[in-house]
N, C-alpha and C positions, 0 to 999 in steps of 0.2 A: 504494500500500500504506500503510495507516494505521500510525502509530507507536504502540507500547504506551503506555497511560496509567496513572497510579496509580489505585488503586481510589477511587471517590467516597465521600463520607460516607454517601450514601443506600445504596450497595451494602454498606458495612460494617454499617450499621444493619439492613439486611435479613438479612445473614448472622447477626448476633447474635440477631435475632428468631427466625430459623429454628432456631438452636441451642437457644434457650430452649424452643421448642415441642416439640422432640424429647423433652424430659423430661416432657411432659404425657401422661398416659395416661387413657383413658376409665374412668369408674367401673364396676366390675364387682361384681355381687351374688354373694358366695360363701357366703352364710349357709346354703345348703342343700347345699354341696359335701361330698362324702364324702372323709374323710381316713383313709388307712391307718394304723393304730396299731401295726402290727407292726414290730419292729426290723429295719432293713436288715441284710443279711449282713455279716460281717466284711470289712473292706477288706484285700485281699491286696497287700502291698508287699514288695519285696526287702529294704528297710532299714526297721526300725521307726521310726515317726515321732519317738519320744522318743529322740534321740541327741545326742552331743556333736559338736564340729566335725569329728572324724574319722569320723563316722557310726557310732560305737559306741553300743550301747544304754546308757542311763543310768536311774537311779531318782531321780525328783525328790524333794527333801527340803524339807519345810515348815519345819523348824527353821532351816535355812540360809536359807530364803526370807524369814523375818522380817527378817533383817539386810539383805538385798537390798531388800526393800520399804521398810524404814525409811529407807534411804539414798537411794532413787531415786523412790519412789512416794508416800510419806506427805505430802510437801510439797504435793501437789495433792489426793490422795484422802483424806488424813487418816490419823492413826496407827491408827484402828480401821476404816478403809475406808468411811467414810460420805460421802465426797465433800466434806469440809469442811476440807481442809488450809489452811495459812496463805496459799497462793497461789491458792486456788480462786476467790476473788472477782475476781481480776485477769486471769484467763485469757481469751484471745481466739483465734479461729480464724485460721490463716494465710490471707492473701489470695491464694491460688493455686488456681485451678480451671480447668475447660475453657475458660471464656469468657476469662479473663485470658490463658491460654496462646494462644488463637486471636488475640486482639488484639495480643499481643506479636509475632506474626509480622509485623504491619504497623507495628510500633514505636509502638503506641498503649498508653498506660498508663492503666488504669482506677482511679480513686480512689473508694474506698467506705469508709464508717465501719466499723471492726472489729466483728465480731460476737462476743458473749460465748460462752464455751464452758465448760459445767459438767462437772466430773469425774463419772465414774460412781460410784454408791452401791452397794457390793458387798453390802449387806444387803437389797437389793431383790429379792424372789423373782420378780417379774414379769420383771425383766431377767435374772437369773441362770438362770432356767429354760429360756431359749432360747439360751443361749451354752454351747457345749461347751468343754472345756479346750483343744482344738486351735484353736478360733477365738480364744480369749483369748490363746493363745501367738502366733498370727499377728498379732494387734493390737499386742501388746507388741513384736514383732519389727519390723514394718513401719510402725507408727504407725497412727493412724486419720485418714484424709484429711478435710480441711476441719474439723478440730477441733484443740484444743490438745494432744491426746494424741500425744506424739512417738514416734519409732522408736528402740528400744534394740537393734536388730539392725544388721548391717553397712550396710544402705541403707534409706532412707525410701521409703515408697510415695508416688506422685504426690499432691500436695496435703497432705502431712504434714510436720511438722517433724522434725529429727534431734536426738536426745539422745546421750549417751555410749553406746558400744557395750558391751553385756553379753554374756557367753558364753551358749551354748545352755543349759547347766546352770543358770546364774543366772536366766535368764528362766523356765525351767520351775520352779525353786525358788520364785520370786516368785509364779508363777501358782497353785501348789498352796497356798501360804500364804494367798493371797487367797480361795481357796475355803473356808477355815475361818471366814471372817467370818459366813457366813450361818447357822451353827449354834452354839449355846452348848455348852460342855463337858457340862452336864447333859443337854441334848437328845441329844448324841452318845452319852453313856453309856447313856441309855435305848434308843437305836437299836441299840446293840451287843447289849443284852439281848434285844431283839425279834428281831434277826437270828439270834442263836444259838438262839432258841426256834423260829422259823418257817422259817429259810432254810438254816441250816448243815447240815442233814441231807443236802442235795443239793450246795449250793455250797461247803460246807466252812467250818470256823471261820476259816480263813485266806483265804477267797474264791477258792481255787484249784480248786474243783470236786472236791475229794477228801473230801467228806463220806461218811457211811455208805452213801448211795445213789449216790454219785458214779460208781462203776464201772458201775452199771446204766445210768446216763444216758449214760456214755461209749460204751457198746456201741451205743447207738441214735443218737448224735449224733457226726458226724465231728469237729466242732470241739472237743468235750470230749475226745475221744481224743487230740487234738493239743494240749490245754491252751491253747486260744485261742478267741476269738470270744464270742458271747453266753453269758452266765452264768459266764464265767471272768473274775472281777473283777481278777485279777492281770495280765491281758493289757493292757499300757498302750496298744499300738497300736489296740486296740478301744475301750478305755474313754475315751481322750481325744477320740474322735470322737463320743461320745454326749453329748447334752445332758440335763439333769435331766428335761425333759418326756418324752423318749423312754423313759428308765428308769421313770418314773412310770407311763406308759401300759402298759408291759410288765408291771408289777406289778399294775396294776388289771385288765387284760384277760386276762393269762396268755397262754401260747403253747406249743403242743405239750404236752410233759410238765409245763410250768409251769402251776399252777392260778391262777385269778383270785382276787384279794384285794379286789375291788370290794365296798364296803359293810362290810368287815371291819377296815379301818384308818382312823384319823382323818387329816385333812390334816397335822397336826403329826407324826404317826407316819410318814406317807409321806415327808414332807420329810426327817426325820431319817434314815430308812432309806436313802434315795437318797444323802444326803451321807456316810453311813457306808460304803456300797458303794464310793464313790470312794476312800476312804482305803486300799484294798487295792493301788492301783497306785503309791502314793507313801509316803514315810516321814513318819509322823505322830507328833506328841508323844504320850506315853502317855495313854491314855483311862482316867480314874478310874472 
């Protein structure tokens, strides 16, 4: 009977190569793929997503969020969220990933030069349009693996650094404050006027679905009758799971009783309107 032997260098090299190949995917042409533009149904949960540590619903506050952001985020992302804070140029990604973890099992330490890690620019529409408030909250909570973005929740995700722990409310407050960077006060004021002119008749001035036609819509839509789901902008459990692109597509194409506004609004009007819609689920500074 042969005695067990330690893994050879060749075997370890083969394992590392196999692991690297698993990340390679064949190129796929998706240019002609059809994408459904309709909003998905509201997510049913027993506990609202936006809660405190005791699982009680909370209302995020952007005014409080400025203080949290300035104390914890501005050093990297910059005071105006442009990704140019005083530490931005020095940030590097943590050297912990699947490969280093695998080699660690065999007590092998991999030495690699640190990779730079640039903080996100919250003024970038291309970035912001595909990130929902819920995804942003999860990133702040668990950190972003293999980048310098640390976790501000109780535990860090694998491959992420750990910063000081912030409460659920503090993380939500910082998130909604960050959402304000992509729209100027003047743009938000214009968006409010456009909303009151075009949208409030159904969705209500307060975004709660209680406009002049709100009762008519509620009779036909179960979600409106329960004051939740699509079109009820005060429902945080629904709104935080929608990214700006989803809301934009719903406005452009319409759905059910919702008419299409394609060709009727400029890109700037659309962006401002989407950002204004979000303000209904959190406390926002007064709009002039």
